[in-house]
Structure formats: C-alpha cells, structure tokens
N, C-alpha and C positions, 0 to 999 in steps of 0.2 A: 472698673473694678476687676481685681485679679480673678483668674479663672480657677475653678476647682474641678477635679475629676469626680463626676457624679455617676453612681451606679443606681439604676432604677429597676426594682423587682416587681414583676406583675405576672399573675397567673390568670389567663382569660376565663377560667372556670369559676372564679370567685363570685362573679355576678349572677351565677345560675342558681344560687341557694337563696332560700327565704325562710325567715323565722316564723312566718305565719301572716295571714292577711291583716290581723289587728295589731301586729307588733310594731314598735317604733323603730327598731334598728333595721335598716335595709341594706343588705350586702351589695346590692347593685349600685350603690353610691360610689363604690370603688371603680366600677366599670364606667360610670358617668365621668369620673375624674380622669380616667385613662383616655377616654374618647376626646375630652376637652383638651388634655395635654397634647394628644396627637393632632388635633385640629390647629393648635398653635405652633405646630412643627418643632416641638421641643425634643421629640424622641431622637432625632438625629444628633442632638447635642449631648446625649448621655449614653452610657453603656446599658442597654435594655436587656434584661436577663429574666428568664423564667426560673424561679427557684425550685429546687427539689422539695417535694412534700415531706414534712417531718414524719418520722416513723414513731410508732408507739413506744419503742425502746428509748428514743431520744426524749420524748415527752416525760418519761419517768426520771430524767435527771432532776426534775423538780417535783412533778406530781406523783402521787402514790400509784402503785401498780393497779390496785383495785379500782381507782377512779378512771384511769386511762382505759382499762378493760371495759368498764361500764360505758364510757363514751363510744367505744368501738362496737358495742352490742346494742345500745339503746335505740329504740324507735318509738314513735308516738303510741304504738299499740302495746309495747312492753315496758313503757316508762314507769307506770305505777308499780308493777311487780319488781323491777330491777332497782327502783329507788325506795322500796319499802313504803309505798304510799306517800311519796314526796317527803320523807323524813331524812333522806341521805342524798348527797350528790347534787340533786336538783330540788331546791327548796323554794316555795313560792311560785309566782306566775311570771317572774322576770326572765326565766331561763327555759323556754319551751323545748321539748325534745324533738326538734324538727328533723326531717329526713336529710341525711348527709351531714349531721353535726360533726362527726369525726373527720370527714374529708374537709369540711370547711375549716375546722381547727388546724388540720395538718397544713393547709395552704397558708393560713395566717402565721403559724409558728415557723414553717419552712422559710418564708420570706424574711422574717426577722433574724433567724439563725444564719441564713445566707448573707444577709447584709452585714452581720457582725463578722463573719468569716472574711468578707471582702475587705473590711477595715483592718482586720488582723493581718491579712496578707499584704497590706500596703498598696492594694490595687485601686483604692478609691479614697478620696478625702471626705465625701459625703455619700451615704447609702440610704435609699428611700424604700420603704415598704408601707404604702398607704393601707394595705389590708391588715396591718398589725395594730399594736397599741391597745390590746384588750387587757386593761390593767386591774380589773376587779377579781379575776379568777384566783381562787385559793388552791392550796396544795391538794385538797380532796373535795373541792366543792366549786360549783359554778356560781357566779354572782354578777348581777348587773349586766346581762347580755354577754358575759365573758365566760367561756368554757375552758380554754387553755390559755395560760398566761405566757404569750409569746415574748413579752418584754423580759421576763425573768429568764427564759430560755436563751434569748439573745444576749443578755448581760452575762450569763454563765459562760457563753461561748467567748465573749470578749475577755473575761477574766482568765482564760487559758493562756493569753499572751500579754496582757497589760496588768499593771499593779492596781490601778484605781479607775473606777468608772463613776461618772456623775449622771444621775437620772433626773431629768426635769419634766414635770407634768403640768401642762397648762389647760388640761381638761377642766370643765366646770365642776366635776366630781373628784373627790379625793382619790389619789392613786393608792388605795389601801392594800391591794394585793401585792404590789411591788415593795411597798414599805415594809409590810409584814414579812416578806421573804428575806429581806436584808436588814432586819431590825437589830441584829446582834453582831454585825460585822462592820469594820471600818474600810473595807475594800470597795464598798459601794455607798455613795452618799445619795440619798433621795431628797428631792426638793419639790414640793407640790404646792401650786397656787390654785385654790379651790374655794367654792362656796361652803361655808360652815354654818350650821344651825339645824333647823328642822329639815334636813336635806340629806339624801342618800350620799354615802353610806353611814353618815352620823359620826365619822371619825375625822381626825386631822387637826387637833388643837396644837397650839404651840408648846404645850407641856409634853407632848409625845415626841421625844427626842432620840429614842433608841435605848437599848439596854446593854449592859455588859461592855464588851469591847466596842460595840456600836453606839455607845452613849455620845450624843451630840451630832451623829451623822445622819439623822433623820430631821429634815427641816420642813416645817409646815407653815404656810402663809395663808391663814383663814381669812376669807373676804366675805363681803355682804353683797346684796343685790345691786345691780345696775352699774357696776364699775365700768368706767370709760377708758379710752385708749391712753390718755395722758396719765390718768391715775394708776392704771395697771403698769405703765412704763416706769412710773416714779418708784414703784416697789420692786419690779422685776429687775431692772438694770443694776441698782446698788446691791441687791441680795446676790444675784448671780455673779457680779464682778467680785464681791467679797469671797464667794465660794471658790471661784477660779484662782483667786490670790492665795487663799489658805489651803485648799484641798489639792490644787494642781492636778486635775484628772488627766489620765492618758487618753480617754475617749469620753464623749458625751452622747447620751441617748435622750432625744427630745420627743416626748409624746404630744402630738399636736391635736388633741381632742377638739373638734370643731363645735361642740355644744356650748362653748364659752362665747360664741358669736351672738350678736344681737338677733333676736327673733327666733331662736331655737325653740323647738317644741318642749324640750325638757330642761333647757338651760335658763339661767336668770341673770346673765351678764349682758353687757351692752358694748361689746367690742366690735369694731369694724373689721373688714378683711385686712386692711393695712395694719391696724393695731395688733391683730392676731399674728400676722406674718412678721411683725417687727422682732419677735422673739427669735425667729429663724435668722433674720438679718443680723441681729446682735451676736448670735453664736457663730455665724459664718465668719464674722470679722475677727474672732478670737483665734483662728487658725488651729483649732483642735479637731481631730477626727470626729465626725458627727454622723449619727444615725437618726433619721427622721421616720417616725411612725405615725400611723393614724390614731384612731381612738373613737370617742363618742362623736355625736353629731346626728341630729334627728330631723333637720330640715335639709333634705338631700341636695337641693339645688345650691344652697349656700355652702354645704360641705364640699361639693365639687369645685365651686368657685375658689374657696379658700385654699384647698390642697393644690389646685392648679397654679394659683398665684405663688404659693410657697415653693412649688417646684421651680418656678421661674426665679424665685429668690435664691434657691440653692445654686442655680446656674449663673446667677448674677445678671439676669436680663429683664428684671421686673420693670425697669424704666423704659424698655423698648417695646413691650407687647401692647397690642391695641386693646383698649378697654371695651370696645365693641366686640361682642362674642362672634367668632367665626361659626359657620354652619357646621353642625355635627349631628349625630344620631339622636341626641336628646335635646335638640335646640328648642323645641316647644316648651320644655320644662322651665326654661329660664325667663319666660315672659313675666310681665309685659315690657320690661325695660331692655332685656337681652344685653346686659352689660356685665363685665367682670368686676362686680362690686357687691359688698354687703354693707349697707349703711346702718348707722346707729338709730335707735328709737328715742322716744321722749321719756325714758325711764329716769327716775331720780337715782342718783348715785349715793346710796346710803353710807358708803365708806367715807366720803368727803363730808356728807351732811352732819354726821355725828363725830367726826374727827378720829375715827378708829383706825384709819389707814396709817397715820403717822405712828401711832402706838405699836401697830403690828410690825411696821418696818424697823422701828428702833429696837424692838424686842428680838427680831430675827438677826439683826446685825450684832447685837450684844451677845447672843448665843454663839454666833460664828466667831467672834473675837476671842472666845474662851477656848477654842480648839487649838491643838498643837498643829503646826504646819505639816502638810503632806506626810501622813503616816506611811512608813516604809513596809515593804513586804518582800520576802525572798522568793524569787522566781526560778524555775528550772525549765529545761526543754520539755515541751508537752508532746507526747506521741500523736502523730497525725492519723494513725490507723489503730484499730482495736486489736488487741492480742488474740481474740477468738478467731479473727480472720485467718491468722497464721496457724493457730492450733487446730482449726477445723472443728471447733466445739461451739456450743451455745445453741441459740434458737434455730440457726440455719440448718443444723444437722439433726434437729429434733431430739437431742439427748436431754434426759431429765436433769434437773438441777441437782447439785451435789448436796450432801447432808448439811453443810454449813449454811447454804442458801435457805434450805428448808427451816433450819432452826431460827435463823434471823427473821424470816417471814412470820414464823409462828410467834416470835417475841414481839414483833411490831403489832400483830393482831391482838396480842394480850395487852400490850400497853395502851392501845387505842380503846380498849374496853374498860380501863380503870376509871373510877369516879374522879371528880374534880379534887384538886389538892386542897389542903387545909387553908382557910383564909388567913390564919395566923402566920403561916409560913410565907404566904404571899406578901403580907405586910412587912415581914422582916426583910424580904428581898428588896422591897421598895425602899426601905430605910437605908440599905447599903448603897443604892444608887443616888440617894438624895444628896444635895449639895450641903456641905457643913455650914456655910455662911448663911443659909436660909433657915430662919427659925420658924417660919410658917409651916403648918402641917402639910405634907404632900397630899394632893388630891388623888384619892384612889381611883384607878382606872375602872370604869363601869364594866360589869359583866357583859360579855359579847352578846349583842342583840342584832338580829337581822332586819334589814329595812328594805322596802320595795323601792326600786329606782323610778317606778312610774308614779306611785302615789306618795312617796316619801313618808310612809307610815310604817311603824314597826309591825312585824308579822306577829300573828297570834302565837303566844308561847306554846300552845298545844301542838303546833305543827313544826316547831323547831327541832332540829336533830339533837338527840341526846348523845353523851359520850359512849353509851352502849347501844347496840342494835336493838331496835324495838320489834322483836319478833312477833309480839302479840298484835302489832298494827300492820303486819305484812299481808293481810288479806287471806290468810290460811284459815280454813274452817276446821278447827281441831276436833269438833264433835264428829264431823264426817270422817276425819282421818282415823280416829279411834274406832268408829263403827266399822269401817272397812277392814281395819286391822283385826278386830275381834272376829268378824265373819270369815276372814282368811284363815285365822288360827283354827276356827271351828271346822272348816273344810279340811284342813290338813290333819287335824286330829281324827276326824271321821275316816279319812282315807287310810290313815295309819292303822286304825282299829280294824277296818275291813280287810286290809292286807294281812294282819295278824291272824284273823279268824280263818282266812283262806289257807294259810300255811298249816 
C-alpha cells in the first residue's frame, strides 16, 4: 500500500480534564489512545506535533462573542448566574460547567485548526486530531458534551485555500452542529450516517437537504439499531463514491465518532473495529487530502482500540500490527482479552430486518444524482497574517473598539432579542425551496426542541432558552433590590437636608 504523509496532533494536557465523576464522556480516552499508539511504535512513522491552543478571538470566527466570553469565565460555582439559571449557553445536564472547560475547548479546537492548516500548506496528506470531532456545539450554545465546534473552525480554515470541503460523520449521533453551520452554502457538503428515531439530537431526516444555495448539499443517511459491518459498508461506499464523483471535494474531513461501535454505553450500532475503520481505509484510497477527527465514544477501552487501529490505517500498516496488545500505562483497562479488537454482539439488525436500508440508500443516491457537478467558486489569495498585527491596533494594544464595531454589536444584541418570525412567512419560504414535480405537501420542519444525549428525552419546555433573555429567572431578588434602593435614597435625602440646615 502506498505511503501517505501523516501529521498527528496531540496535547498531553488533554487527559487532565474531567467532565465530572458521573459523566459519560472521558477526556482521558485521548491519552489512552496516544499511549497505545506509542506502544505500537507508530509515532516514529508520523509527524507528531503539539498544536497551538485556539484563542478566544479565533473561536469567534464561528461562535458568538458572548458565548466565548461565557466559556472563558464560567466555573461550577458561577454557572447558574452566568447562564441565567441554565436558560442560556448551557441547557440541561449534558454540558456540565467543569473546571477548565475553556482550556479543554481550546485544545480541541487548536488541534483541528492546526490539522487544517497542515493540509492547506501541502505538508501532509492525512492530518489527525483525536481530541477533536465535537460536532454538536452550536453558534451560541453547548450541546451533547460539545462546547466549541472544532470541526466548523477547522473547515473554515480549509475554506481559506480550497473551494470545496466534504464533511463525513460516522458517529452514532447526527452531526447537527456542523450541518446547521453550513446548511445554506454549497462550499461544504455534509454527509452524516447516524441513528434516527427517539434518539439524540432528534434531527437528520433525508428531507433535511439544505436551504437556498446549499439546497442538496446536506446529505443524511438515517439508520436503525444494530447495523452490522457489511450493512453499513453497503450504504457507505456507494453514497460516498457518488458524492466524490459529483461534488469532487478538495479536502475531506472524517469525524470518527466511536459510539457507533458495538457495546458502546450510549450507542446502538453493532460495528466491529474493522467495520468502523473501513471508512478510513476507503477514503485513504481516494487520494484526497484527509483530516481525521475523534468524536463520541463512551466505552473508553474500545475508543482507544478503534482510534489506534485507524491511525494504523492512515499509515497503511494495519495488516502488520500485532493484535495482541503491547504493554502500556492503561494495559489493565483492556482485559480480559488484551487484544486490539472490538467484536460484534448478538443485536438484531433492524435495517435489514424491515428492508429500510435499501430504501435509504436508493433515496440518498437519487438526491445526489439531481445535483450539478462540482459547484465552482472564485478564490483569491488569503492573507496569512492579520492586519491589526501591522497596524498595532486591536486587543493586544488594549484600544477600545471603534464606533462601527459598537453599532454592529448593539444590532446583533437587538436582533437576538426579536420574537420568532411569523409562521406564514416560514411556510412561504419552504414553498420556494420545494421541488415543482413533487405534488405532495412539504412536511414542515418541527420547531427546535432540545434533547438529552443521555436519556434521549426532550427537555422540559420550561427550561428551554427563549429568544429573549429571561431576566426574571436570573435569580435576582427584585424586592431586596428596590428595598435597598429606597433606603439609600432616604439616607441621601436626609444627608442633603442636614447639610442645608447647617448652611
């Protein structure tokens, strides 16, 4: 097998953070993966790099200023106050405000951005950041254990130099955050293979295909419980091959969420380690620049096994490594078999049982055949350094923002507080995007509801964030405020009268 130049990004501090004792996502799974990769002597075969941590300013290329500032300030003690009693930024129990949340996010985002820069520079054919892949984070809200969407930030970096990027998601959960970010553009095609039904985040039907200029460039492949290797391969290969033929991406980002493996604590698929890694092998054969990212995965020993094996696939040495695990710091975690394997279980494959898999594949290929080949885009040279570095202005010099920045920020705050748009206008917009040959009424998209990734239940509407800030749920006791204000005014009035009498 031909060799590829592989860049591997790892920050040793990533394993030092914890979401909490009872939380499912364990950041130290990335350290377990790194130690296992090191034990297999793969580091000498790659360019091993420590990425620069993402700055708050870089994060705001996608996320809002208010949300990034919130993450930089929030602690477990101040979370209730800063999130307005859990009605903004951190909603529900899936996103705990753990110590170091901003630093952890900056490591994740920094690795994905650095991997994209490496691809743009032509210094690597494959770039890996197993600390990335947090695909649920929204523009101003954490979701599903994801606080900063490093994938969106990495893709935005790729778009500085390349015209088209393909994003593929094989996590058991729908990659809703990335799809939502690029829902209206044809410069990024998103393709997600995920469980759909009464399952977090509750999105990702085949009717969700994009809007406006991005119509048709969001591809969803909804699956059911228990899908096996050969069934997954029978839908993955033809769909991705058709996308590569029609869309002709300049770079591919593959999110390798390991919760689609058999036996995952929150997943419901039945893929083996080899079946999961087949996606990496298939894309490696296409000779397209590739970025590999982590993602979900809640049985940590299987996550480390899968990502180690997929690192070997990126290097092209998966057939030569020993299936018996070498000794490493976490060796006891891999008992009782101590082998580099994730075997399937005895789950029933509902996709084959009811014949739904064929219908999903046919529908996806039909949608792709309706697209125009390779949408073009005009590119120009992108500056490598920021203008403020040469003008000695901006945050580094501590100067205040100019009037235009202030006016724009005020306008954004005003717009964010507007009520929802008229349903009638939304229906008219949907009619514009509907296909003329389809006489059936378009199924209106349901109003956004938030779901828990742990329980797969919709959250209580009373705790959902409104379009306007809920000041009366902020925990401020207005009675005490007005009482103190009145007492202060009385004291000032008495002092003023006393001073007048003395004069």
